[in-house]
C-alpha positions in Angstrom: 2.9 -20.0 1.1 -0.6 -20.3 2.4 -2.5 -17.0 1.8 -4.0 -15.5 5.0 -6.8 -13.0 4.8 -5.5 -10.9 7.7 -2.1 -10.3 6.1 -3.6 -9.8 2.6 -6.1 -7.2 4.0 -3.3 -5.6 6.0 -1.0 -5.1 3.1 -3.7 -3.9 0.7 -5.6 -1.6 3.1 -2.5 -0.1 4.8 -0.8 0.3 1.4 -3.8 2.3 0.1 -4.0 4.3 3.3 -0.3 5.3 3.1 -0.8 6.0 -0.6 -3.6 8.5 0.2 -1.4 10.2 2.9 1.5 10.3 0.5 -0.7 12.1 -2.1 -2.1 14.4 0.4 1.4 15.4 1.6 2.6 15.8 -2.0 -0.4 18.0 -2.9 0.1 20.1 0.2 3.7 20.8 -0.9 3.2 21.3 -4.7 -0.5 22.2 -5.4 -2.4 23.5 -2.4 0.1 26.3 -1.5 -2.0 28.2 -4.1 -4.7 28.3 -1.4 -3.2 31.4 0.3 -4.4 34.8 1.4 -2.2 36.5 -1.2 -4.4 34.8 -3.9 -7.6 36.0 -2.3 -8.3 32.5 -0.8 -9.7 32.1 2.7 -9.3 29.0 4.8 -13.0 28.2 4.5 -12.2 27.6 0.8 -9.5 25.0 1.4 -9.9 21.7 -0.5 -12.0 19.4 1.6 -10.0 16.6 0.0 -7.3 17.2 2.6 -9.7 16.4 5.4 -11.3 13.5 3.5 -7.8 12.1 2.7 -6.5 12.3 6.2 -9.7 10.5 7.5 -9.7 7.8 4.8 -6.0 7.2 5.3 -6.5 6.9 9.0 -9.3 4.3 8.6 -7.4 2.3 6.1 -4.1 2.3 7.9 -5.6 1.6 11.3 -7.9 -1.2 10.1 -5.0 -2.8 8.3 -2.7 -2.7 11.3 -5.4 -4.1 13.6 -6.1 -6.9 11.1 -2.4 -7.8 11.0 -2.7 -8.8 14.7 -4.9 -11.6 13.7 -1.9 -13.4 12.2 -0.1 -13.4 15.5 -0.2 -16.3 17.9 -0.5 -14.0 20.9 -1.6 -10.5 19.8 -1.2 -9.2 23.3 2.6 -9.5 22.9 2.7 -7.5 19.7 4.2 -4.5 21.5 7.4 -6.5 22.0 8.1 -6.4 18.3 9.0 -2.6 18.6 12.1 -3.4 20.5 13.8 -5.3 17.6 14.0 -2.4 15.2 17.8 -2.7 14.8 17.5 -6.1 13.1 13.9 -6.7 12.2 12.0 -5.2 9.3 8.7 -6.1 11.0 9.8 -4.0 14.0 10.9 -1.2 11.8 7.5 -1.3 10.1 5.8 -0.9 13.4 7.9 2.0 14.5 7.5 3.8 11.2 3.7 3.2 11.3 3.4 4.7 14.7 5.6 7.7 13.9 3.7 8.4 10.7 0.6 9.1 12.9 2.4 12.2 14.4 2.4 14.4 11.3 -1.2 13.4 10.6 -2.1 14.4 14.1 -0.2 17.7 13.7 -2.1 18.6 10.5 -5.4 17.6 12.0 -4.8 19.8 15.1 -3.8 22.7 12.9 -6.9 22.4 10.9 -9.1 22.2 14.0 -7.4 25.2 15.5 -7.7 27.3 12.4 -11.4 26.4 12.0 -12.0 27.4 15.6 -10.2 30.7 15.1 -12.2 31.4 11.9 -15.4 30.7 13.8 -14.3 33.1 16.6 -13.2 35.9 14.3 -16.1 35.5 11.9 -13.7 34.8 9.0 -12.6 38.4 9.1 -9.5 37.9 6.9 -6.9 38.1 9.7 -4.8 35.1 9.1 -1.7 35.8 11.3 -3.0 33.6 14.1 -3.8 30.6 11.8 -1.3 27.7 12.0 -1.8 26.2 8.6 -1.7 29.5 6.7 1.6 30.7 8.2 4.8 29.4 9.6 6.7 26.2 9.0 4.0 23.8 10.1 2.5 23.0 6.7 5.9 22.2 5.0 7.4 20.3 8.0 4.3 18.2 8.6 3.8 17.4 4.9 7.5 16.4 4.5 7.2 14.1 7.6 4.0 12.6 6.3 5.5 12.1 2.9 8.6 10.4 4.3 6.7 8.3 6.9 4.3 6.9 4.3 7.0 5.8 1.9 9.2 4.4 4.8 6.3 2.3 6.2 5.5 0.8 2.8 9.2 0.2 2.2 9.5 -1.6 5.6 6.4 -3.7 4.9 7.9 -4.9 1.5 11.2 -5.7 3.1 9.6 -8.0 5.6 9.2 -10.4 2.6 12.0 -9.3 0.4 14.6 -10.1 3.1 13.6 -13.8 3.2 16.3 -15.5 1.2 14.7 -19.1 1.3 11.7 -17.7 -0.7 12.9 -16.9 -4.3 9.6 -15.3 -5.3 10.1 -12.7 -2.5 13.9 -12.3 -2.3 14.2 -10.1 -5.5 14.3 -6.5 -6.6 10.7 -6.5 -7.8 9.0 -6.8 -4.5 9.8 -3.5 -2.9 9.2 -1.6 -6.1 5.9 -3.3 -6.6 4.7 -2.6 -3.0 5.6 1.1 -3.3 4.1 1.5 -6.8 0.8 -0.3 -6.0 0.5 1.5 -2.7 0.7 4.9 -4.3 -1.5 3.7 -7.2 -4.3 2.4 -4.8 -4.0 5.6 -2.8 -4.7 7.5 -6.1 -7.8 5.5 -6.7 -9.1 6.3 -3.2 -8.2 10.0 -3.6 -10.1 10.0 -6.9 -13.2 8.6 -5.3 -12.9 11.2 -2.5 -13.1 14.0 -5.0 -16.7 12.9 -5.8 -17.8 13.9 -2.3 -19.4 17.3 -1.8 -16.7 20.1 -1.9 -14.0 17.4 -2.4 -12.8 18.8 -5.7 -9.2 19.8 -6.2 -7.8 22.5 -8.4 -7.1 20.4 -11.4 -8.2 16.7 -11.4 -6.2 16.0 -14.6 -2.9 15.7 -12.7 -4.4 12.9 -10.5 -6.0 11.1 -13.4 -2.8 11.3 -15.4 -0.8 9.9 -12.4 -3.3 7.0 -12.0 -2.8 6.1 -15.7 1.0 6.3 -15.4 1.2 4.2 -12.2 -1.4 1.6 -13.5 0.7 1.0 -16.7 4.0 0.9 -14.8 2.6 -1.4 -12.1 1.1 -3.8 -14.6 4.4 -4.0 -16.6 6.3 -4.6 -13.3 3.9 -7.4 -12.3 4.3 -9.1 -15.7 8.1 -8.9 -15.4 7.9 -10.3 -11.8 5.7 -13.2 -12.9 8.1 -14.1 -15.6 10.9 -14.2 -13.0 8.8 -16.4 -10.8 7.9 -18.8 -13.6 11.6 -19.3 -14.5 12.0 -21.3 -11.3 15.3 -23.0 -10.3 16.8 -26.4 -10.6 16.9 -27.0 -6.8 16.2 -30.4 -5.5 16.3 -32.4 -2.2 20.1 -32.5 -2.4 20.2 -28.7 -2.1 17.7 -28.7 0.7 19.7 -31.3 2.8 23.2 -30.1 1.8 24.0 -33.6 0.5 23.9 -32.9 -3.2 27.7 -33.2 -3.5 27.5 -36.9 -2.6 25.2 -37.8 -5.5 21.5 -38.0 -6.1 19.4 -37.5 -2.9 15.9 -39.0 -2.6 13.6 -39.7 0.3 13.3 -43.3 1.4 10.0 -42.3 3.0 8.2 -39.1 3.9 9.6 -37.2 6.9 6.2 -37.0 8.5 3.1 -39.3 8.3 0.7 -36.3 8.5 0.7 -32.6 7.9 2.7 -30.4 10.2 3.2 -26.7 10.5 5.7 -26.4 7.8 3.7 -28.3 5.2 0.6 -26.5 6.2 2.0 -22.9 6.0 4.6 -23.3 3.3 3.4 -26.2 1.2 0.4 -24.4 -0.4 0.1 -25.4 -4.1 -1.6 -23.5 -6.8 -2.3 -25.1 -10.2 -0.6 -23.3 -13.1 -4.0 -22.9 -15.0 -5.5 -21.2 -12.0 -2.5 -19.0 -11.6 -2.8 -17.8 -15.2 -6.5 -17.0 -14.8 -6.0 -15.1 -11.6 -3.1 -13.1 -13.2 -5.4 -12.1 -16.0 -8.1 -11.0 -13.6 -5.5 -8.9 -11.7 -4.3 -7.2 -14.8 -7.8 -6.5 -16.2 -9.6 -5.6 -13.0 -6.7 -4.0 -11.1 -5.1 -2.0 -13.8 -6.8 -2.0 -17.2 -10.3 -1.0 -16.2 -9.1 1.9 -13.9 -6.8 3.1 -16.7 -9.7 3.1 -19.2 -12.0 4.9 -16.7 -9.3 7.5 -16.0 -8.8 8.1 -19.8 -12.5 8.4 -20.4 -12.8 10.9 -17.5 -10.1 13.0 -19.1 -12.1 13.1 -22.3 -15.6 13.2 -20.8 -15.5 14.9 -17.4 -19.2 14.2 -16.7 -18.2 10.5 -16.1 -16.2 11.5 -13.1 -18.4 10.1 -10.3 -19.3 6.8 -12.0 -15.8 6.3 -13.4 -14.2 6.9 -10.0 -16.3 4.4 -8.1 -15.9 1.8 -10.9 -12.2 2.3 -10.8 -12.0 2.0 -7.0 -14.0 -1.3 -6.8 -12.4 -2.9 -9.8 -8.9 -1.7 -8.8 -9.0 -2.9 -5.2 -10.5 -6.2 -6.3 -7.5 -6.7 -8.7 -5.0 -5.6 -6.0 -6.5 -8.2 -3.6 -6.0 -10.9 -6.3 -2.5 -9.7 -6.9 -1.6 -9.8 -3.2 -3.3 -13.3 -2.9 -1.1 -14.5 -5.7 2.0 -12.9 -4.1 1.6 -15.3 -1.2 0.1 -18.3 -3.0 2.9 -18.5 -5.6 5.7 -18.2 -3.1 7.5 -21.5 -2.5 9.8 -21.9 0.6 13.0 -23.8 0.0 12.2 -26.1 3.0 9.6 -27.8 0.9 12.4 -29.4 -1.2 13.0 -31.6 1.9 9.5 -33.0 1.6 9.7 -34.1 -2.0 
């Protein structure tokens, strides 16, 4: 398939955005409940990473969704895709993406309300009227954000995994890879956000350890996926035309005298030597360097700021290469007809 920048940027940026939101929701459920009045913590001491993460996720997700419209022939008709959610993964992705904004909005409104109340009361320590410090809002909003982020990435992956004519996509590795890389890239963004003023979290070691685990797991998954892709199949023109049972099928002449839409979009070819180089760049830049930086930061905490930004730039570059390869190495079965 011919790689398109708008789709590559969409899958990478939105994946990272939903990954950040997933981690924010997970931290709200497991870590940040320690920020409670019973522990002598006031709302003014909340981790700014929550606000930073919600904002960064909003920018990444929104920019990714907007860029995806560039791949449509008539972007003004994009709204029609929402009506086909019963049968289309693309439509389900759009519905899940819009619904995931709701818990983000709820959390943001709760934070704004509580900040205003603290300003009015002078941070007097009376927390009964604060939304985020009491009631079911924190748990419910965090659960919805957690589920919505995973569901949207899952739907995005299935847009490609459901296409049976493309062997490189129609396999069990695609969905797992999208989910794992989405959370991993979100971890890199979250790590970078901790370098901002007052962006620290209670214990950065959990985040760094998670980055190492997901980097190793994602790299092993990609290596296994690439081996699957390289195995190929013994399909030929007989399989493409359905005439294989009658004997050897070969073209008397080319179906078209010049390039058409199918050959332009689905006939992209990538030399094997270039593929190997790009795969190595993906593994080293996307996973090896961030892993090394995270391990060094665990040993030498003073490297935190430098290591975080190196990991983000290197990791996102590698993920862009990985996603470019995902499209470039995919071969549609229709191209067998043009052999």
